[in-house]
LUMMIMAR-936588 format. One record per residue (C-alpha): chain; x, y, z. Coordinates in nm, 2 decimals. Example, Ala and Ser with C-alpha at 12.3 -4.5 7.8 and 13.67 -1.06 7.14 Angstrom:
kette  px  py  pz
A  1.23  -0.45  0.78
A  1.37  -0.11  0.71
This chain:
kette  px  py  pz
A  0.01  -0.02  -0.01
A  0.29  0.25  0.07
A  0.35  0.45  0.38
A  0.15  0.79  0.46
A  0.33  1.13  0.46
A  0.29  1.40  0.74
A  0.37  1.73  0.49
A  0.41  1.67  0.09
A  0.73  1.74  0.08
A  0.82  1.43  0.29
A  0.61  1.25  0.02
A  0.72  1.39  -0.29
A  1.06  1.30  -0.22
A  0.97  0.91  -0.17
A  0.74  0.98  -0.46
A  1.04  1.07  -0.67
A  1.26  0.78  -0.54
A  0.95  0.51  -0.66
A  0.96  0.68  -1.02
A  1.35  0.62  -1.10
A  1.33  0.52  -1.46
A  1.29  0.81  -1.72
A  1.02  0.57  -1.90
A  0.83  0.59  -1.58
A  0.86  0.98  -1.57
A  0.77  1.00  -1.91
A  0.45  0.81  -1.89
A  0.33  0.95  -1.63
A  0.39  1.32  -1.81
A  0.18  1.15  -2.11
A  -0.06  1.09  -1.89
A  -0.12  1.47  -1.67
A  -0.08  1.61  -2.02
A  -0.35  1.41  -2.15
A  -0.52  1.48  -1.85
A  -0.45  1.87  -1.86
A  -0.63  1.84  -2.27
A  -0.95  1.66  -2.21
A  -1.01  1.91  -1.90
A  -0.98  2.16  -2.18
A  -1.19  1.97  -2.40
A  -1.45  1.94  -2.14
A  -1.47  2.26  -2.07
A  -1.50  2.39  -2.41
A  -1.78  2.13  -2.49
A  -1.95  2.14  -2.12
A  -1.92  1.74  -2.12
A  -1.75  1.52  -1.85
A  -1.66  1.27  -2.12
A  -1.36  1.39  -2.22
A  -1.23  1.46  -1.85
A  -1.33  1.11  -1.74
A  -1.16  0.92  -2.10
A  -0.83  1.17  -2.03
A  -0.87  1.05  -1.65
A  -0.87  0.73  -1.73
A  -0.58  0.74  -2.01
A  -0.35  0.91  -1.75
A  -0.46  0.65  -1.47
A  -0.38  0.33  -1.72
A  -0.03  0.53  -1.82
A  0.04  0.60  -1.45
A  -0.02  0.22  -1.34
A  0.14  0.05  -1.61
A  0.44  0.25  -1.64
A  0.56  0.07  -1.35
A  0.56  -0.29  -1.45
A  0.67  -0.17  -1.75
A  0.99  0.05  -1.64
A  1.05  -0.02  -1.28
A  0.96  -0.40  -1.21
A  0.66  -0.27  -0.94
A  0.37  -0.17  -0.91
A  0.23  0.19  -0.77
A  0.29  0.24  -0.40
A  0.18  0.60  -0.36
A  -0.17  0.47  -0.32
A  -0.27  0.61  0.03
A  -0.25  1.00  0.00
A  -0.45  1.03  -0.38
A  -0.44  1.41  -0.38
A  -0.07  1.41  -0.25
A  -0.04  1.19  -0.57
A  -0.19  1.33  -0.81
A  -0.02  1.67  -0.65
A  0.30  1.48  -0.73
A  0.21  1.40  -1.08
A  0.20  1.70  -1.18
A  0.54  1.85  -0.99
A  0.70  1.51  -1.17
A  0.56  1.66  -1.52
A  0.68  1.97  -1.48
A  1.01  1.87  -1.36
A  1.04  1.65  -1.61
A  0.91  1.86  -1.91
A  1.18  2.11  -1.77
A  1.45  1.83  -1.75
A  1.52  1.92  -1.40
A  1.35  1.58  -1.27
A  1.74  1.39  -1.27
A  1.83  1.66  -1.00
A  1.52  1.62  -0.81
A  1.65  1.24  -0.78
A  1.97  1.28  -0.68
A  1.81  1.55  -0.37
A  1.53  1.27  -0.28
A  1.86  1.02  -0.30
A  1.99  1.22  -0.10
A  1.76  1.30  0.15
């Protein structure tokens, strides 16, 4: 199931350590981008369908990236709000090319 964390920064460091492979991070990032596009489409069409589909695709990409690249299953399920926030933060760092620095920092802690 995973460990419960007292604050987001501790959760973030644990989250980063469980997303060490670039393929995992890029699949999560693709999921975040798809989710954001689905949200925009849902708003423009005033329909929940695109948001639900994008959410399902995001979840599928994020979950199946773990056995594919990390050789494990996601473990950050006990704090779903932190998990969503961490996915967006990881996507931001991945797109900016700063995720390896975050991984080094997380490993040092």
